[in-house]
C-alpha positions as CSV (number, residue, x, y, z in Angstrom):
1,X,-69.6,-13.3,-62.5
2,X,-66.9,-14.5,-64.9
3,X,-64.6,-11.5,-63.9
4,X,-65.1,-12.3,-60.2
5,X,-64.0,-15.9,-60.8
6,X,-60.9,-14.8,-62.6
7,X,-60.0,-12.4,-59.8
8,X,-60.4,-15.2,-57.2
9,X,-58.3,-17.6,-59.3
10,X,-55.6,-14.9,-59.6
11,X,-55.6,-14.3,-55.8
12,X,-55.3,-18.1,-55.1
13,X,-52.4,-18.3,-57.7
14,X,-50.5,-15.4,-56.0
15,X,-50.9,-17.0,-52.6
16,X,-49.6,-20.3,-53.9
17,X,-46.7,-18.4,-55.5
18,X,-45.7,-16.8,-52.2
19,X,-46.1,-20.1,-50.4
20,X,-43.9,-21.8,-52.9
21,X,-41.3,-19.1,-52.4
22,X,-41.3,-19.8,-48.7
23,X,-39.3,-23.0,-49.0
24,X,-38.2,-25.2,-46.1
25,X,-34.6,-24.2,-46.9
26,X,-35.4,-20.6,-46.4
27,X,-37.2,-21.2,-43.1
28,X,-34.2,-23.3,-42.0
29,X,-31.8,-20.6,-42.9
30,X,-33.7,-18.0,-40.9
31,X,-34.0,-20.2,-37.9
32,X,-30.3,-21.0,-38.2
33,X,-29.3,-17.3,-38.2
34,X,-31.2,-16.3,-35.1
35,X,-29.2,-18.2,-32.5
36,X,-25.9,-17.0,-34.1
37,X,-26.9,-13.4,-33.4
38,X,-27.9,-14.2,-29.9
39,X,-24.6,-16.0,-29.3
40,X,-22.5,-13.1,-30.7
41,X,-24.3,-10.7,-28.4
42,X,-23.7,-12.8,-25.3
43,X,-20.0,-13.2,-26.3
44,X,-19.6,-9.4,-26.7
45,X,-21.2,-8.9,-23.3
46,X,-18.7,-11.3,-21.8
47,X,-15.8,-9.5,-23.6
48,X,-17.0,-6.1,-22.4
49,X,-15.7,-6.4,-18.8
50,X,-13.1,-9.3,-18.7
51,X,-12.4,-10.8,-15.3
52,X,-8.7,-10.4,-15.9
53,X,-9.0,-6.6,-16.4
54,X,-11.1,-6.2,-13.2
55,X,-8.6,-8.3,-11.2
56,X,-5.6,-6.3,-12.6
57,X,-7.3,-3.0,-11.8
58,X,-8.1,-4.1,-8.3
59,X,-4.5,-5.3,-7.8
60,X,-3.1,-1.9,-9.0
61,X,-5.5,0.0,-6.7
62,X,-4.6,-2.1,-3.7
63,X,-0.9,-1.8,-4.4
64,X,-1.2,2.0,-4.6
65,X,-3.0,2.2,-1.3
66,X,-0.4,0.0,0.4
67,X,2.5,2.2,-1.1
68,X,0.8,5.4,0.0
69,X,0.3,4.0,3.6
70,X,3.9,2.9,3.7
71,X,5.1,6.3,2.4
72,X,3.1,8.0,5.1
73,X,4.5,5.8,7.8
74,X,8.1,6.3,6.6
75,X,7.7,10.1,6.5
76,X,6.3,10.1,10.0
77,X,9.3,8.0,11.1
78,X,11.7,10.5,9.6
79,X,10.0,13.4,11.3
80,X,9.7,11.7,14.7
81,X,13.3,10.5,14.7
82,X,14.6,13.9,13.6
83,X,12.6,15.8,16.2
84,X,13.7,13.4,19.0
85,X,17.3,13.6,18.0
86,X,17.2,17.4,17.7
87,X,15.6,17.8,21.2
88,X,18.2,15.5,22.7
89,X,21.1,17.2,20.9
90,X,20.1,20.6,22.3
91,X,19.6,19.3,25.8
92,X,22.2,21.4,27.7
93,X,21.9,23.5,30.8
94,X,23.9,26.7,31.4
95,X,25.6,28.1,34.4
96,X,28.2,26.8,36.8
97,X,26.2,23.6,37.3
98,X,25.7,23.3,33.5
99,X,25.1,19.8,32.2
100,X,24.9,18.2,28.8
101,X,23.4,15.1,27.3
102,X,26.8,14.0,26.1
103,X,27.9,13.2,29.6
104,X,25.4,10.3,29.9
105,X,25.6,7.2,27.8
106,X,21.9,6.6,27.9
107,X,21.2,9.9,26.2
108,X,23.9,9.4,23.7
109,X,22.5,5.9,23.0
110,X,19.0,7.4,22.4
111,X,20.4,10.1,20.1
112,X,22.4,7.6,18.0
113,X,19.4,5.3,17.6
114,X,17.2,8.2,16.4
115,X,19.8,9.2,13.9
116,X,19.9,5.6,12.6
117,X,16.1,5.4,12.4
118,X,16.0,8.8,10.6
119,X,18.5,7.7,7.9
120,X,16.9,4.3,7.4
121,X,13.3,5.6,7.2
122,X,14.5,8.4,4.9
123,X,15.9,5.9,2.5
124,X,12.6,3.9,2.6
125,X,10.6,7.0,2.0
126,X,12.6,7.9,-1.1
127,X,12.0,4.5,-2.6
128,X,8.3,4.5,-1.8
129,X,7.9,8.0,-3.4
130,X,9.8,6.8,-6.5
131,X,7.5,3.8,-6.8
132,X,4.4,6.0,-6.5
133,X,5.6,8.6,-9.0
134,X,6.9,6.1,-11.6
135,X,3.9,3.8,-11.0
136,X,6.3,0.9,-11.1
137,X,7.1,-1.7,-8.5
138,X,10.8,-1.5,-9.0
139,X,13.1,-1.8,-6.0
140,X,16.7,-0.7,-5.4
141,X,17.5,-4.2,-4.4
142,X,16.5,-7.7,-5.4
143,X,12.8,-8.1,-4.7
144,X,13.3,-11.5,-3.1
145,X,15.9,-10.1,-0.7
146,X,14.1,-6.8,-0.2
147,X,11.2,-8.3,1.8
148,X,13.6,-10.0,4.2
149,X,15.7,-6.8,4.5
150,X,12.7,-4.6,5.2
151,X,11.3,-7.0,7.9
152,X,14.7,-7.4,9.5
153,X,15.5,-3.7,9.6
154,X,12.1,-2.7,10.9
155,X,12.4,-5.2,13.7
156,X,15.9,-4.1,14.6
157,X,15.2,-0.4,14.5
158,X,12.0,-0.8,16.5
159,X,13.9,-2.8,19.2
160,X,16.7,-0.3,19.3
161,X,14.2,2.6,19.8
162,X,12.3,0.9,22.6
163,X,15.6,-0.1,24.2
164,X,17.1,3.4,24.0
165,X,13.9,5.0,25.3
166,X,13.8,2.7,28.3
167,X,17.4,3.3,29.2
168,X,17.0,7.1,28.9
169,X,13.8,7.0,31.1
170,X,15.9,5.2,33.7
171,X,18.5,8.0,33.7
172,X,15.7,10.7,33.9
173,X,14.1,9.0,36.9
174,X,17.4,8.6,38.7
175,X,18.1,12.3,38.1
176,X,14.7,13.5,39.3
177,X,14.9,11.3,42.4
178,X,18.2,12.9,43.4
179,X,17.9,16.5,42.1
180,X,14.3,17.0,41.1
181,X,12.9,18.2,37.8
182,X,14.4,21.0,35.8
183,X,14.7,22.1,32.1
184,X,17.4,19.5,31.5
185,X,15.2,16.5,32.5
186,X,12.1,18.0,30.8
187,X,13.8,18.2,27.5
188,X,15.2,14.7,27.9
189,X,11.7,13.4,28.7
190,X,10.3,15.2,25.6
191,X,12.9,13.5,23.4
192,X,12.1,10.1,24.9
193,X,8.4,10.6,24.3
194,X,8.9,11.4,20.7
195,X,11.3,8.5,20.3
196,X,8.6,6.2,21.7
197,X,6.1,7.5,19.1
198,X,8.7,6.7,16.4
199,X,8.9,3.1,17.9
200,X,5.1,2.8,17.4
201,X,5.5,3.8,13.7
202,X,8.3,1.3,13.2
203,X,6.2,-1.4,14.9
204,X,3.4,-0.8,12.4
205,X,5.9,-0.8,9.5
206,X,7.3,-4.1,10.7
207,X,3.8,-5.6,10.7
208,X,3.3,-4.5,7.1
209,X,6.8,-5.9,6.2
210,X,5.8,-9.2,7.8
211,X,2.7,-9.6,5.7
212,X,4.6,-8.6,2.6
213,X,7.3,-11.2,3.4
214,X,4.6,-13.9,3.7
215,X,3.0,-12.8,0.4
216,X,6.4,-13.0,-1.4
217,X,7.2,-16.4,0.0
218,X,3.8,-17.8,-1.0
219,X,4.1,-16.4,-4.5
220,X,7.6,-17.8,-5.0
221,X,6.5,-21.3,-4.0
């Protein structure tokens, strides 16, 4: 019996000793550390995907898509203007009644406008390709003036193309009403059709230039 009492007393003393070790200060320290760990975890989650990084990545992706679209349009303009000019330049008929495009100012006008459109769109295509390869938004001109230049030139070339095509169509219709269709008028009609497709491409480019001009003006203000 005496030994059992001593064991019970020893157990109570050990429990009191452990309870005394668990001071209010230690409980306060443990409770104080718990929210710190939770706060650090939430901060790391916020720093894992910053909003600035997502916005910058989205901006770069959008810029790449726009540049690729512009490059495709410029290349199509080069090809269409070059094809139209080549067809018109070779529009000649042989024989004693031979004729040539050079005798008609409407055809010369159409040829000259296609050459201008080919040179201008070729310059634009080279710059867009450079920007895509270098992954930089550097321009050959002042960026503020470049938006106005692109919009103005796209509008002018598009107007010249539709004007030249319209005048050439008038000459073709006049020829066919007097002499009928032949190889000479068919080649001229083919050149005019391709020039009209080039006008559509320049019209789309002018719309893109218009939106870029508005974006540059809003960012500068």
